[in-house]
Structures are given as structure tokens and as C-alpha cells.
MARVOZA-173403 format. One record per residue: residue in one letter; x, y, z of N, C-alpha, C in turn; residue number from 1. Coordinates in pm, whole numbers. Atoms other than C-alpha are relative to their C-alpha. Layout:
% MARVOZA-173403
["A", [X, Y, Z], [X, Y, Z], [X, Y, Z], NUM],
...
END
This chain:
% MARVOZA-173403
["M", [58, -85, -8], [-5, -37, 17], [73, 177, 9], 1],
["P", [-85, -127, 3], [144, 323, -123], [-23, 92, 140], 2],
["N", [28, -69, -107], [214, 582, 195], [11, 96, -5], 3],
["T", [-16, -125, 3], [345, 865, 52], [-110, 61, -138], 4],
["K", [36, -16, 96], [207, 1108, -177], [17, -37, -145], 5],
["S", [-55, 23, 83], [406, 1070, -429], [-29, -121, -60], 6],
["A", [33, 158, 37], [382, 659, -419], [-179, -28, -42], 7],
["I", [155, 50, 61], [-15, 696, -455], [11, 59, -169], 8],
["R", [12, -53, 122], [32, 931, -782], [81, -107, -89], 9],
["R", [-96, 121, 61], [311, 673, -869], [-88, -145, -53], 10],
["V", [117, 154, 53], [33, 361, -895], [-89, 60, -92], 11],
["R", [99, -77, 49], [-219, 613, -1048], [85, 11, -185], 12],
["R", [-98, -35, 131], [46, 699, -1314], [48, -197, -73], 13],
["V", [19, 114, 33], [122, 304, -1338], [-61, -75, -60], 14],
["K", [116, 68, 84], [-219, 199, -1406], [-22, 51, -154], 15],
["K", [35, -76, 129], [-230, 443, -1714], [106, -72, -86], 16],
["Q", [-123, 44, 131], [84, 318, -1854], [19, -153, -34], 17],
["T", [37, 127, -4], [15, -42, -1786], [-114, -62, -124], 18],
["S", [109, 25, 55], [-310, 0, -1958], [26, 17, -182], 19],
["V", [-77, -20, 126], [-113, 167, -2286], [105, -123, -51], 20],
["N", [-119, 90, 4], [148, -74, -2261], [-118, -123, -78], 21],
["R", [80, 106, 6], [-114, -380, -2298], [-75, -17, -137], 22],
["V", [73, -23, 109], [-303, -208, -2583], [107, -18, -158], 23],
["R", [-88, 8, 74], [42, -165, -2708], [36, -125, -78], 24],
["K", [-34, 116, -20], [122, -517, -2693], [-74, -101, -77], 25],
["S", [117, 121, 10], [-173, -689, -2792], [18, 55, -185], 26],
["K", [-22, -24, 96], [-131, -464, -3117], [120, -31, -61], 27],
["Y", [-85, 60, 12], [200, -596, -3170], [1, -159, -34], 28],
["K", [47, 98, 29], [91, -918, -3155], [-81, -10, -86], 29],
["S", [104, 55, 136], [-178, -933, -3390], [30, 35, -130], 30],
["A", [-85, -42, 139], [57, -761, -3692], [31, -90, 8], 31],
["V", [-60, 102, 62], [267, -1043, -3644], [-68, -158, -27], 32],
["K", [163, 104, 34], [-53, -1309, -3630], [2, 29, -101], 33],
["Q", [12, -42, 91], [-147, -1147, -3915], [92, -9, -110], 34],
["M", [-140, 17, 151], [185, -1139, -4186], [28, -156, 49], 35],
["E", [27, 147, -7], [176, -1500, -4037], [-40, -39, -61], 36],
["N", [99, 80, 113], [-91, -1611, -4177], [-60, 9, -109], 37],
["L", [-67, -89, 118], [-46, -1381, -4479], [92, -77, -78], 38],
["V", [-135, 86, 45], [323, -1570, -4508], [-71, -193, -40], 39],
["K", [-8, 119, -34], [148, -1922, -4473], [-152, -38, -151], 40],
["K", [98, 60, 72], [-125, -1894, -4706], [88, 76, -164], 41],
["G", [-116, -67, 123], [141, -1729, -4973], [-52, 133, -84], 42],
["D", [73, -128, 84], [-75, -1437, -5100], [87, 137, -13], 43],
["K", [-127, -100, -21], [188, -1189, -5252], [-44, 130, -46], 44],
["K", [75, -105, -13], [-57, -947, -5315], [19, 104, 105], 45],
["K", [52, -20, -122], [-167, -898, -4983], [155, 7, 72], 46],
["I", [-85, -3, -31], [132, -953, -4827], [104, 143, -27], 47],
["K", [-64, -151, -17], [315, -647, -4997], [-50, 110, 27], 48],
["E", [52, -125, -43], [56, -452, -4922], [-3, -10, 131], 49],
["F", [39, -21, -142], [48, -557, -4520], [166, 69, 15], 50],
["F", [-99, -39, -60], [412, -530, -4520], [54, 147, 84], 51],
["P", [-39, -126, -42], [521, -136, -4482], [-87, 49, 148], 52],
["K", [74, -52, -170], [245, -128, -4178], [32, -69, 57], 53],
["F", [-50, 91, -88], [378, -454, -4018], [130, 55, 67], 54],
["Q", [-137, -24, -73], [696, -302, -4015], [3, 119, 66], 55],
["S", [20, -132, -85], [543, 57, -3917], [-23, -31, 126], 56],
["I", [72, 79, -127], [375, -167, -3615], [85, -12, 123], 57],
["L", [-168, 39, -117], [682, -301, -3462], [62, 99, 56], 58],
["M", [-64, -142, -46], [875, 10, -3498], [-26, 66, 76], 59],
["Q", [65, -82, -101], [658, 188, -3309], [18, -38, 114], 60],
["V", [-25, 36, -66], [645, -47, -3076], [133, -14, 94], 61],
["A", [-138, -5, -61], [1006, -88, -3012], [39, 130, 25], 62],
["K", [-15, -137, -47], [1017, 271, -3012], [-28, 24, 141], 63],
["K", [107, -43, -133], [786, 298, -2705], [111, -82, 120], 64],
["G", [-85, 66, -115], [1030, 34, -2493], [-120, -148, 27], 65],
["V", [95, 127, -8], [727, -240, -2538], [94, -106, -10], 66],
["V", [-125, 110, 23], [970, -463, -2683], [109, 17, -33], 67],
["N", [-149, -52, 40], [1330, -465, -2760], [-6, 47, -149], 68],
["R", [27, -56, 155], [1378, -288, -3081], [75, -117, -48], 69],
["K", [-75, 72, 86], [1634, -554, -3189], [-127, -163, 0], 70],
["T", [83, 63, 3], [1337, -820, -3126], [-77, 16, -110], 71],
["A", [71, -27, 99], [1150, -630, -3360], [61, -17, -159], 72],
["S", [-78, 14, 140], [1399, -580, -3613], [17, -176, -28], 73],
["R", [-14, 154, 25], [1458, -981, -3608], [-145, -38, -91], 74],
["K", [148, 26, 20], [1098, -1038, -3664], [-45, 44, -133], 75],
["I", [-47, -83, 153], [1110, -778, -3987], [56, -89, -91], 76],
["S", [-70, 85, 118], [1381, -960, -4155], [-6, -142, -37], 77],
["K", [17, 140, 60], [1272, -1317, -4095], [-92, 15, -72], 78],
["V", [77, -27, 78], [971, -1199, -4229], [21, 12, -180], 79],
["S", [-99, -57, 106], [1151, -1013, -4523], [39, -118, -122], 80],
["K", [-93, 89, 124], [1383, -1307, -4628], [-131, -150, -79], 81],
["K", [82, 42, 17], [1053, -1500, -4628], [-97, 48, -141], 82],
["I", [112, -20, 131], [836, -1331, -4905], [83, 62, -59], 83],
["S", [-104, -48, 145], [1136, -1209, -5102], [51, -144, -70], 84],
END
């Protein structure tokens, strides 16, 4: 239980941050799953359309620190190798 004013404010702030990070992580995971499904189907046209958005989502999440920058880069690299 927080005892000081600053600790009470910190608890409120962490709740907000947690909810925002949960949304970002969900967005990240859904983008990865969507790309995996497109690669499995092999639909080149849809992959080409979605790939820039996929990269953008992963790098945005990495920039905010929800996932590691190198993890996002590795996922982008793996997908780009599969589609080329």
C-alpha cells in the first residue's frame, strides 16, 4: 500500500502506463499473427500491401519500449526473407 503522496500518484501513473502498454503489445502480437497467416497462405499481393504497415507497427512498439528494438528488427528481417 502506498504511504506517501508521490507513491499514490505513481500507482495511478503505473495503472495508466500498464493499460497503454497492454494495447500496444496486443497491436504488436496481432500484426505478427496477421503477417504469419498471410505468409502461410502465400498471397503475395496482400503481403506486399501489409508489409510496410507491419514494419511500422513493430518499430512503433519497439520505439516505445514495449518490446526490444532488436526483437522487432529480427521479426521484420525473418518475414522479409520469407517473402522475397
